[in-house]
N, CA, C and O atoms as a MOPAC input file, in Angstrom:
PM7 MOZYME 1SCF
protein

 N    -17.56400 1   -74.96800 1    29.37400 1
 C    -17.23600 1   -73.94300 1    30.22200 1
 C    -18.37800 1   -74.24000 1    31.57700 1
 O    -19.52500 1   -74.68200 1    31.63700 1
 N    -17.08800 1   -73.59400 1    32.87200 1
 C    -18.47700 1   -74.42700 1    34.13000 1
 C    -17.41900 1   -73.46500 1    34.53300 1
 O    -16.34800 1   -73.02700 1    34.11300 1
 N    -18.74600 1   -73.26500 1    36.20200 1
 C    -18.25300 1   -71.72700 1    36.91600 1
 C    -18.23500 1   -72.40900 1    38.71500 1
 O    -19.29800 1   -73.02400 1    38.79500 1
 N    -17.73800 1   -72.48900 1    39.63000 1
 C    -18.52400 1   -72.60700 1    40.37100 1
 C    -18.67600 1   -71.60200 1    41.55700 1
 O    -17.90600 1   -71.27800 1    42.46100 1
 N    -20.26100 1   -71.13400 1    41.15000 1
 C    -21.06000 1   -70.03600 1    41.59900 1
 C    -20.57600 1   -68.49500 1    41.57900 1
 O    -20.15200 1   -67.96000 1    40.55500 1
 N    -20.66800 1   -67.95300 1    42.61500 1
 C    -19.84300 1   -66.33000 1    42.94600 1
 C    -18.29000 1   -66.42900 1    42.28900 1
 O    -17.45900 1   -67.30100 1    42.54300 1
 N    -18.10300 1   -65.00300 1    41.14400 1
 C    -16.20900 1   -65.41400 1    41.42900 1
 C    -15.48100 1   -66.76300 1    41.80800 1
 O    -14.43200 1   -67.02000 1    42.39900 1
 N    -16.60300 1   -67.61300 1    41.14700 1
 C    -15.56600 1   -69.04900 1    41.05700 1
 C    -14.61300 1   -69.31500 1    39.62400 1
 O    -14.52600 1   -68.80800 1    38.50500 1
 N    -14.17800 1   -70.06600 1    40.13900 1
 C    -13.36800 1   -70.57300 1    38.89200 1
 C    -13.29200 1   -71.09100 1    38.36800 1
 O    -13.14000 1   -72.29100 1    38.59300 1
 N    -13.37000 1   -70.24500 1    36.62100 1
 C    -14.24200 1   -71.14300 1    35.55600 1
 C    -13.14400 1   -72.40400 1    35.09700 1
 O    -12.00200 1   -72.22400 1    35.52200 1
 N    -13.36600 1   -73.70400 1    34.24800 1
 C    -13.39900 1   -74.39900 1    34.05600 1
 C    -13.82100 1   -75.06200 1    32.55900 1
 O    -15.02900 1   -75.22100 1    32.38200 1
 N    -12.65400 1   -75.56700 1    31.17600 1
 C    -13.27800 1   -75.98500 1    30.33200 1
 C    -13.53500 1   -77.99500 1    30.53000 1
 O    -12.69100 1   -78.88000 1    30.66900 1
 N    -14.69600 1   -78.04800 1    30.47300 1
 C    -14.77100 1   -78.93100 1    30.76400 1
 C    -14.94000 1   -79.94700 1    28.98000 1
 O    -15.66400 1   -79.41800 1    28.13800 1
 N    -14.16000 1   -81.46000 1    28.57200 1
 C    -13.41600 1   -81.97200 1    29.62800 1
 C    -11.98700 1   -81.44400 1    30.30000 1
 O    -11.21300 1   -80.60600 1    29.83800 1
 N    -11.86400 1   -82.35400 1    31.78700 1
 C    -10.89000 1   -81.34600 1    31.95300 1
 C     -9.91900 1   -81.13800 1    31.39000 1
 O     -9.14900 1   -80.17800 1    31.42500 1
 N     -9.91700 1   -82.53800 1    30.54100 1
 C     -8.13500 1   -82.14000 1    29.97200 1
 C     -7.59800 1   -81.34700 1    29.24200 1
 O     -6.43600 1   -80.94700 1    29.31000 1
 N     -8.96900 1   -80.86700 1    27.97500 1
 C     -8.91800 1   -79.15300 1    28.26300 1
 C     -8.29900 1   -78.47100 1    28.77700 1
 O     -7.19200 1   -78.02500 1    28.47500 1
 N     -9.06200 1   -78.26100 1    29.80700 1
 C     -8.86800 1   -77.14300 1    31.02200 1
 C     -7.69100 1   -77.08900 1    31.35300 1
 O     -7.37600 1   -75.95200 1    31.70700 1
 N     -6.29800 1   -78.35700 1    31.43200 1
 C     -5.59500 1   -79.09400 1    31.63600 1
 C     -4.66800 1   -78.08900 1    30.65600 1
 O     -4.10800 1   -77.02000 1    30.90000 1
 N     -4.75900 1   -78.95700 1    29.36400 1
 C     -4.26200 1   -77.44600 1    28.59800 1
 C     -3.98500 1   -76.34300 1    28.08200 1
 O     -3.11200 1   -75.73800 1    27.46000 1
 N     -5.43900 1   -76.21900 1    28.72300 1
 C     -5.20900 1   -74.27100 1    28.17700 1
 C     -4.32800 1   -73.37000 1    28.00900 1
 O     -5.10400 1   -72.52900 1    28.46300 1
 N     -3.21200 1   -72.63100 1    27.72100 1
 C     -2.57200 1   -71.73400 1    28.05800 1
 C     -2.92000 1   -70.27100 1    28.08200 1
 O     -2.69600 1   -69.59700 1    27.07700 1
 N     -3.67300 1   -69.50400 1    29.60400 1
 C     -3.44800 1   -68.79600 1    29.80800 1
 C     -2.49200 1   -67.16000 1    29.43000 1
 O     -1.37000 1   -66.73600 1    29.70700 1
 N     -3.77700 1   -66.60400 1    28.61200 1
 C     -2.83400 1   -65.36000 1    28.06000 1
 C     -2.60300 1   -64.10900 1    29.03500 1
 O     -3.28700 1   -63.86400 1    30.02800 1
 N     -1.43000 1   -63.30700 1    28.53300 1
 C     -0.41500 1   -62.86000 1    28.86000 1
 C     -1.13500 1   -61.47900 1    29.99700 1
 O     -1.80500 1   -60.70300 1    29.31400 1
 N     -1.09800 1   -61.02600 1    31.73400 1
 C     -2.28500 1   -60.31000 1    31.98900 1
 C     -1.76800 1   -58.96200 1    31.16200 1
 O     -0.70100 1   -58.94200 1    30.54900 1
 N     -2.23100 1   -58.39800 1    31.20000 1
 C     -2.21500 1   -56.28400 1    30.13800 1
 C     -3.05600 1   -55.84300 1    30.95300 1
 O     -2.88500 1   -54.62900 1    31.07300 1
 N     -3.80500 1   -56.17900 1    31.51900 1
 C     -5.23100 1   -54.56500 1    32.03100 1
 C     -4.12300 1   -54.70500 1    33.90700 1
 O     -3.71800 1   -55.61000 1    34.63600 1
 N     -4.09900 1   -53.53000 1    33.88700 1
 C     -3.67000 1   -53.14100 1    35.50000 1
 C     -4.28300 1   -53.80400 1    37.05000 1
 O     -5.25200 1   -53.10500 1    37.34500 1
 N     -4.08900 1   -54.77300 1    38.01300 1
 C     -4.98200 1   -55.26300 1    38.83900 1
 C     -4.59600 1   -54.29500 1    39.64000 1
 O     -3.48700 1   -53.80600 1    39.85900 1
 N     -6.14000 1   -53.97600 1    40.24400 1
 C     -6.07300 1   -53.48600 1    41.71700 1
 C     -6.03000 1   -54.37300 1    42.78100 1
 O     -6.16700 1   -55.59600 1    42.79800 1
 N     -5.77900 1   -53.42400 1    43.83200 1
 C     -6.56000 1   -54.07300 1    45.19000 1
 C     -7.31500 1   -54.98000 1    45.75500 1
 O     -7.03500 1   -56.01100 1    46.36800 1
 N     -8.90700 1   -54.17400 1    45.31300 1
 C     -9.99400 1   -54.41100 1    45.52700 1
 C    -10.82500 1   -53.02300 1    45.01200 1
 O    -10.26200 1   -52.11700 1    44.39700 1
 N    -12.33500 1   -53.01700 1    45.38700 1
 C    -13.50300 1   -51.77200 1    44.12600 1
 C    -12.86000 1   -50.65400 1    45.34900 1
 O    -12.27600 1   -49.62900 1    44.99800 1
 N    -12.99000 1   -50.88700 1    46.28700 1
 C    -12.89400 1   -49.62500 1    47.68300 1
 C    -11.50000 1   -48.65900 1    47.54500 1
 O    -11.36200 1   -47.43800 1    47.62300 1
 N    -10.21000 1   -50.12400 1    47.22400 1
 C     -8.91900 1   -49.62900 1    47.25600 1
 C     -8.79800 1   -48.25400 1    46.19100 1
 O     -8.54200 1   -47.06000 1    46.35200 1
 N     -9.05000 1   -48.91200 1    45.31600 1
 C     -9.41900 1   -48.78000 1    43.48700 1
 C    -10.16300 1   -47.04300 1    43.56200 1
 O     -9.64000 1   -45.92900 1    43.53900 1
 N    -11.38700 1   -47.44300 1    43.64200 1
 C    -12.00000 1   -46.50600 1    44.37500 1
 C    -11.37200 1   -45.00100 1    45.08900 1
 O    -11.69100 1   -43.98200 1    44.47600 1
 N    -10.59900 1   -44.84200 1    46.20500 1
 C     -9.80700 1   -43.66800 1    46.94800 1
 C     -8.89400 1   -43.44800 1    46.44300 1
 O     -8.30200 1   -42.37000 1    46.50900 1
 N     -8.45000 1   -44.71000 1    45.62100 1
 C     -7.11100 1   -43.84500 1    45.26100 1
 C     -7.54100 1   -42.94700 1    43.81300 1
 O     -6.80300 1   -42.51700 1    42.92600 1
 N     -8.30300 1   -42.90100 1    43.89300 1
 C     -8.91600 1   -42.01600 1    42.09200 1
 C     -9.29900 1   -41.01000 1    42.78200 1
 O     -9.03500 1   -39.89100 1    42.34400 1
 N    -10.22000 1   -41.18300 1    44.38800 1
 C    -10.70600 1   -40.11500 1    44.84700 1
 C     -9.31000 1   -38.60500 1    45.37600 1
 O     -9.39500 1   -37.37800 1    45.43500 1
 N     -8.07700 1   -39.70400 1    45.67500 1
 C     -7.08500 1   -38.89700 1    46.20200 1
 C     -6.58100 1   -38.15000 1    45.02600 1
 O     -6.13200 1   -37.03000 1    45.27000 1
 N     -6.57000 1   -38.51300 1    43.92700 1
 C     -5.76400 1   -38.06300 1    42.97100 1
 C     -4.81400 1   -39.01600 1    42.09300 1
 O     -3.95500 1   -38.60700 1    41.31200 1
 N     -5.13800 1   -40.42600 1    42.37600 1
 C     -3.58700 1   -41.25200 1    41.84300 1
 C     -4.76200 1   -41.64700 1    40.67500 1
 O     -5.88600 1   -41.14600 1    40.68800 1
 N     -4.37300 1   -42.48200 1    39.82300 1
 C     -4.81100 1   -42.85300 1    38.57700 1
 C     -6.30900 1   -43.10100 1    38.95700 1
 O     -6.68800 1   -43.40100 1    40.08900 1
 N     -6.88000 1   -42.98400 1    38.17400 1
 C     -8.48800 1   -42.88000 1    37.38800 1
 C     -8.88700 1   -44.24800 1    37.73500 1
 O     -8.10000 1   -45.10900 1    37.34100 1
 N    -10.04300 1   -44.70600 1    38.45400 1
 C    -11.13500 1   -45.83000 1    39.44600 1
 C    -11.19100 1   -46.63000 1    37.41200 1
 O    -11.52800 1   -46.37400 1    36.25600 1
 N    -10.59500 1   -47.62400 1    38.27300 1
 C    -10.72400 1   -49.35800 1    36.73500 1
 C    -12.18500 1   -49.05800 1    36.03900 1
 O    -12.45800 1   -49.27300 1    34.85900 1
 N    -13.29900 1   -48.36200 1    37.31400 1
 C    -14.48600 1   -48.81100 1    36.86100 1
 C    -15.48700 1   -46.98700 1    37.32400 1
 O    -16.20600 1   -46.73400 1    38.29000 1
 N    -14.97300 1   -45.89400 1    35.86800 1
 C    -14.94400 1   -44.75100 1    36.23700 1
 C    -16.84000 1   -44.47000 1    36.50300 1
 O    -17.77500 1   -44.98500 1    35.89100 1
 N    -16.85900 1   -43.39300 1    37.72800 1
 C    -18.27800 1   -42.97200 1    36.88900 1
 C    -19.09000 1   -42.87900 1    36.07800 1
 O    -20.24600 1   -43.30100 1    36.06200 1
 N    -18.12500 1   -41.92000 1    34.85100 1
 C    -18.59100 1   -42.33800 1    33.81300 1
 C    -19.09500 1   -43.08100 1    33.10700 1
 O    -19.85400 1   -42.80100 1    32.18000 1
 N    -18.83500 1   -43.85200 1    33.35900 1
 C    -19.15100 1   -45.93400 1    32.77900 1
 C    -19.80500 1   -46.41400 1    33.28400 1
 O    -20.54200 1   -47.23400 1    32.73600 1
 N    -19.87700 1   -46.08800 1    34.85600 1
 C    -21.23300 1   -46.84000 1    36.30800 1
 C    -22.47300 1   -46.33200 1    35.60000 1
 O    -23.35000 1   -47.04400 1    35.11100 1
 N    -22.42200 1   -44.61100 1    35.61100 1
 C    -23.87700 1   -44.07200 1    35.68900 1
 C    -24.71100 1   -44.44000 1    35.02600 1
 O    -25.87700 1   -44.72900 1    35.29600 1
 N    -23.78700 1   -44.46400 1    33.47400 1
 C    -24.79900 1   -45.03400 1    32.14000 1
 C    -24.84700 1   -46.75800 1    32.41200 1
 O    -26.00900 1   -47.11000 1    32.20900 1
 N    -24.00900 1   -47.91700 1    32.79000 1
 C    -24.79000 1   -48.54400 1    32.81200 1
 C    -25.75200 1   -48.74600 1    33.79600 1
 O    -26.64400 1   -49.51900 1    33.45000 1
 N    -25.85700 1   -48.20500 1    35.11400 1
 C    -27.03900 1   -47.76000 1    36.13300 1
 C    -28.26500 1   -47.88300 1    35.78200 1
 O    -29.20900 1   -48.54000 1    36.22200 1
 N    -28.05600 1   -46.76300 1    34.45700 1
 C    -29.36400 1   -45.52400 1    34.23100 1
 C    -30.08900 1   -46.80700 1    33.26800 1
 O    -31.28200 1   -47.10800 1    33.25600 1
 N    -28.80500 1   -47.53900 1    32.36200 1
 C    -30.14400 1   -48.93800 1    31.30200 1
 C    -30.28200 1   -50.00200 1    32.15500 1
 O    -31.00500 1   -50.93100 1    31.79800 1
 N    -29.83900 1   -50.03300 1    32.99800 1
 C    -30.73400 1   -51.18900 1    33.94900 1
 C    -31.39100 1   -50.69200 1    34.65900 1
 O    -32.41500 1   -51.33700 1    34.88200 1
 N    -31.29000 1   -49.62200 1    35.26400 1
 C    -32.98600 1   -48.41800 1    35.91800 1
 C    -34.00800 1   -49.09200 1    34.95900 1
 O    -34.88400 1   -49.95000 1    35.06900 1
 N    -33.53100 1   -48.36800 1    34.03700 1
 C    -34.47000 1   -48.06700 1    32.10100 1
 C    -34.87200 1   -49.61500 1    32.03700 1
 O    -35.87700 1   -50.00000 1    31.43900 1
 N    -34.32500 1   -50.14100 1    32.45500 1
 C    -34.87600 1   -51.74400 1    31.58600 1
 C    -36.51700 1   -52.53800 1    32.57900 1
 O    -37.56400 1   -53.08500 1    32.23000 1
 N    -35.80500 1   -52.11800 1    34.01200 1
 C    -36.78100 1   -52.22800 1    34.96000 1
 C    -38.20300 1   -51.38700 1    34.98400 1
 O    -39.34900 1   -51.81900 1    35.10800 1
 N    -37.70200 1   -49.95900 1    34.81100 1
 C    -38.90100 1   -48.78100 1    34.13900 1
 C    -40.12900 1   -49.75400 1    33.06900 1
 O    -41.34600 1   -49.91700 1    33.15200 1
 N    -38.78500 1   -50.37800 1    31.83500 1
 C    -40.07700 1   -50.19100 1    31.08800 1
 C    -40.70400 1   -51.77700 1    30.76600 1
 O    -41.31800 1   -52.17400 1    29.77500 1
 N    -40.17700 1   -52.70800 1    32.35200 1
 C    -41.34200 1   -53.78400 1    32.19500 1
 C    -42.12300 1   -53.33400 1    32.95100 1
 O    -43.27400 1   -53.76300 1    32.86600 1
 N    -41.70400 1   -51.95800 1    34.32200 1
 C    -43.54100 1   -51.90600 1    35.01900 1
 C    -44.38600 1   -51.38400 1    34.10700 1
 O    -45.41500 1   -51.89500 1    33.66500 1
 N    -43.69000 1   -49.88900 1    33.73400 1
 C    -44.45400 1   -49.54200 1    32.36200 1
 C    -45.49000 1   -50.63400 1    31.05100 1
 O    -46.54300 1   -50.58400 1    30.41500 1
 N    -44.31500 1   -51.51900 1    31.26500 1
 C    -45.34500 1   -52.66200 1    29.83300 1
 C    -44.85900 1   -52.11000 1    28.01500 1
 O    -45.41200 1   -52.44700 1    26.96800 1
 N    -43.28600 1   -50.89600 1    28.26600 1
 C    -43.35100 1   -50.58000 1    26.84800 1
 C    -42.06900 1   -50.37600 1    26.56600 1
 O    -41.35500 1   -49.87000 1    27.43200 1
 N    -41.46300 1   -50.78000 1    25.12600 1
 C    -40.51100 1   -50.10500 1    24.92800 1
 C    -40.06200 1   -48.84000 1    24.54700 1
 O    -40.17600 1   -48.17500 1    23.51700 1
 N    -39.17700 1   -48.55900 1    26.32500 1
 C    -38.92300 1   -47.12700 1    25.61800 1
 C    -37.81300 1   -46.37300 1    25.04700 1
 O    -36.70300 1   -46.90400 1    25.00500 1
 N    -38.04000 1   -44.89500 1    24.49100 1
 C    -37.20500 1   -44.44200 1    23.77700 1
 C    -36.85600 1   -43.32400 1    24.24500 1
 O    -37.53700 1   -42.30700 1    24.37900 1
 N    -35.96500 1   -43.47900 1    24.45500 1
 C    -35.40000 1   -42.49000 1    26.20400 1
 C    -34.41200 1   -41.30200 1    25.58400 1
 O    -33.61700 1   -41.42900 1    24.65300 1
 N    -34.60200 1   -40.49900 1    26.11600 1
 C    -34.19200 1   -38.62500 1    25.88100 1
 C    -33.16500 1   -38.84900 1    27.18600 1
 O    -33.53400 1   -38.49400 1    28.30500 1
 N    -31.86900 1   -39.45200 1    26.97500 1
 C    -30.91800 1   -39.14100 1    28.12200 1
 C    -30.90500 1   -37.53300 1    28.67800 1
 O    -30.83100 1   -37.30000 1    29.88500 1
 N    -30.99900 1   -36.27100 1    27.49500 1
 C    -30.20800 1   -35.89200 1    28.78200 1
 C    -31.88500 1   -35.10300 1    28.69300 1
 O    -31.65600 1   -33.95900 1    29.08700 1
 N    -32.92700 1   -35.16600 1    28.47000 1
 C    -34.09100 1   -34.72100 1    28.77500 1
 C    -34.50500 1   -35.50100 1    30.21500 1
 O    -35.08600 1   -34.97300 1    31.16400 1
 N    -34.08200 1   -36.79700 1    30.12600 1
 C    -34.46700 1   -37.34800 1    31.50900 1
 C    -36.19700 1   -37.91400 1    31.25400 1
 O    -37.16400 1   -37.85400 1    32.01400 1
 N    -36.07300 1   -38.40400 1    29.99900 1
 C    -37.87800 1   -38.76300 1    30.12500 1
 C    -38.05500 1   -40.20700 1    29.02800 1
 O    -37.45000 1   -40.12900 1    27.95900 1
 N    -38.55700 1   -40.99200 1    29.20000 1
 C    -39.20100 1   -41.15800 1    28.10300 1
 C    -40.24900 1   -40.78500 1    27.28900 1
 O    -41.34200 1   -40.39300 1    27.69800 1
 N    -39.79400 1   -40.95300 1    25.70200 1
 C    -40.06400 1   -39.34400 1    24.75600 1
 C    -41.79000 1   -40.43500 1    24.21500 1
 O    -42.85500 1   -40.08100 1    23.70900 1
 N    -41.30800 1   -41.63500 1    24.61900 1
 C    -42.88700 1   -42.51400 1    24.19700 1
 C    -43.73100 1   -43.12200 1    25.18200 1
 O    -44.61800 1   -43.95500 1    24.99900 1
 N    -43.24700 1   -42.47100 1    26.51000 1
 C    -44.46000 1   -43.18200 1    26.86000 1
 C    -45.10700 1   -43.10500 1    28.83200 1
 O    -45.18000 1   -43.93000 1    29.74200 1
 N    -45.41400 1   -41.75400 1    28.68800 1
 C    -45.85100 1   -41.14600 1    29.49300 1
 C    -46.57300 1   -42.28600 1    30.49500 1
 O    -46.97100 1   -41.78500 1    31.54600 1
 N    -46.74800 1   -43.34000 1    30.39600 1
 C    -46.99900 1   -43.91700 1    31.71000 1
 C    -46.28000 1   -43.77500 1    32.48200 1
 O    -46.50300 1   -43.43100 1    33.64300 1
 N    -44.55300 1   -44.18600 1    31.63000 1
 C    -43.15200 1   -44.80100 1    32.21700 1
 C    -43.25300 1   -43.37600 1    33.41500 1
 O    -42.57500 1   -43.70300 1    34.38800 1
 N    -43.59000 1   -42.59500 1    33.53500 1
 C    -43.46000 1   -41.14400 1    34.81100 1
 C    -43.04700 1   -41.64800 1    35.85300 1
 O    -41.97300 1   -41.97000 1    36.36200 1
 N    -44.48400 1   -41.66100 1    36.16000 1
 C    -44.17300 1   -42.41600 1    37.47100 1
 C    -43.49200 1   -42.75300 1    37.96200 1
 O    -43.03700 1   -42.11200 1    38.91000 1
 N    -43.13700 1   -43.65200 1    37.70000 1
 C    -41.80000 1   -44.46800 1    38.02200 1
 C    -40.06100 1   -43.59700 1    38.06500 1
 O    -39.00000 1   -43.59900 1    38.68900 1
 N    -40.55800 1   -43.13000 1    37.24900 1
 C    -38.66700 1   -42.09700 1    36.67900 1
 C    -38.90900 1   -41.19800 1    37.60100 1
 O    -37.84900 1   -40.77600 1    38.06400 1
 N    -40.44100 1   -40.40700 1    38.37800 1
 C    -39.90200 1   -39.22300 1    39.01800 1
 C    -40.12000 1   -39.88700 1    40.45200 1
 O    -39.21700 1   -39.81700 1    41.28600 1
 N    -41.55200 1   -40.65300 1    40.78900 1
 C    -41.72700 1   -40.91900 1    42.18000 1
 C    -41.96000 1   -39.70600 1    43.63300 1
 O    -41.71800 1   -38.55800 1    44.00500 1
 N    -42.43400 1   -40.65300 1    43.92200 1
 C    -42.66400 1   -39.83700 1    45.36200 1
 C    -41.29900 1   -40.03700 1    46.46000 1
 O    -40.62200 1   -41.04100 1    46.23700 1
 N    -40.91700 1   -39.26500 1    47.46900 1
 C    -40.13000 1   -39.59500 1    48.37900 1
 C    -40.55700 1   -38.92800 1    50.01400 1
 O    -41.47300 1   -38.31000 1    50.55600 1
 N    -39.14600 1   -39.55700 1    50.35500 1
 C    -39.80100 1   -39.39400 1    52.05600 1
 C    -39.75600 1   -37.92300 1    52.26400 1
 O    -39.80200 1   -37.46000 1    51.12400 1
 N    -39.69100 1   -36.97000 1    53.08900 1
 C    -39.27200 1   -36.46300 1    53.76200 1
 C    -37.63700 1   -36.24400 1    54.05000 1
 O    -37.18600 1   -36.66800 1    55.11300 1
 N    -36.90700 1   -35.69200 1    53.25800 1
 C    -35.27100 1   -34.96300 1    54.11300 1
 C    -34.38500 1   -36.17800 1    53.09300 1
 O    -33.29600 1   -36.70600 1    53.32100 1
 N    -35.60000 1   -36.41600 1    51.56700 1
 C    -35.20500 1   -36.96200 1    50.89600 1
 C    -35.37500 1   -36.90900 1    48.98700 1
 O    -35.02600 1   -37.48900 1    47.95900 1
 N    -36.11800 1   -35.83700 1    49.47000 1
 C    -36.24800 1   -34.77900 1    47.78400 1
 C    -35.07000 1   -34.49100 1    47.39900 1
 O    -34.01800 1   -34.05800 1    47.87000 1
 N    -35.82700 1   -35.10200 1    45.68200 1
 C    -34.40900 1   -34.18200 1    44.89100 1
 C    -34.67400 1   -32.45500 1    44.99700 1
 O    -35.75100 1   -31.86000 1    44.95300 1
 N    -33.35700 1   -31.92500 1    45.14200 1
 C    -33.19300 1   -30.80600 1    45.52400 1
 C    -32.25700 1   -30.09700 1    43.65100 1
 O    -31.51300 1   -30.74000 1    42.91100 1
 N    -32.74000 1   -28.66200 1    43.50000 1
 C    -31.68800 1   -28.23100 1    42.48300 1
 C    -30.19600 1   -28.29000 1    42.66100 1
 O    -29.68900 1   -28.25200 1    43.78200 1
 N    -29.57100 1   -28.37300 1    41.67400 1
 C    -28.14700 1   -28.41500 1    42.01100 1
 C    -27.92700 1   -27.64900 1    42.98800 1
 O    -28.91500 1   -26.94300 1    43.19100 1
 N    -26.78200 1   -27.38000 1    43.95700 1
 C    -26.19600 1   -26.11100 1    44.70200 1
 C    -27.14700 1   -25.64800 1    45.79300 1
 O    -27.31800 1   -24.52900 1    46.27600 1
 N    -27.56500 1   -26.50400 1    45.97800 1
 C    -28.78200 1   -26.25600 1    47.48200 1
 C    -28.41700 1   -26.94100 1    47.95500 1
 O    -27.58700 1   -27.73600 1    47.51300 1
 N    -29.03100 1   -26.92400 1    49.41900 1
 C    -29.13000 1   -27.83900 1    50.48600 1
 C    -29.34800 1   -27.50800 1    51.95000 1
 O    -28.91400 1   -26.49600 1    52.50100 1
 N    -30.06300 1   -28.46100 1    52.52200 1
 C    -30.78800 1   -28.06200 1    53.98700 1
 C    -29.84600 1   -28.52500 1    54.91500 1
 O    -29.29600 1   -29.62600 1    54.95000 1
 N    -29.66500 1   -27.14100 1    55.99100 1
 C    -29.00400 1   -28.19100 1    57.46500 1
 C    -29.63800 1   -28.76500 1    58.03300 1
 O    -30.78600 1   -28.36300 1    58.22200 1
 N    -29.27800 1   -29.75600 1    58.47800 1
 C    -29.91700 1   -30.81100 1    59.58400 1
 C    -30.99700 1   -30.07500 1    60.54700 1
 O    -31.57100 1   -30.71200 1    61.43000 1

């Protein structure tokens, strides 16, 4: 199988196999696009195809991979506690420092400009 770059149409090789292939029926709902899907969900429509509950966990996993690379260590992750239980050296990558005005604040607090 080959694919012509980002979002390119996949093709089976040799091309005879590609021409013979019968695609399965479409069973998943189709959306107009990522932003339209998200806006429809925000306005009370059906849930988005990539809900935040899924996307947040996926993003956390990917970012933790970067932290593990920087810490040069396999991380044992405590998700509720938001810390690597076996790698105190990873803490600087998890907490970081923030520019003025971009600090993480406790839930419910805000500062007007």
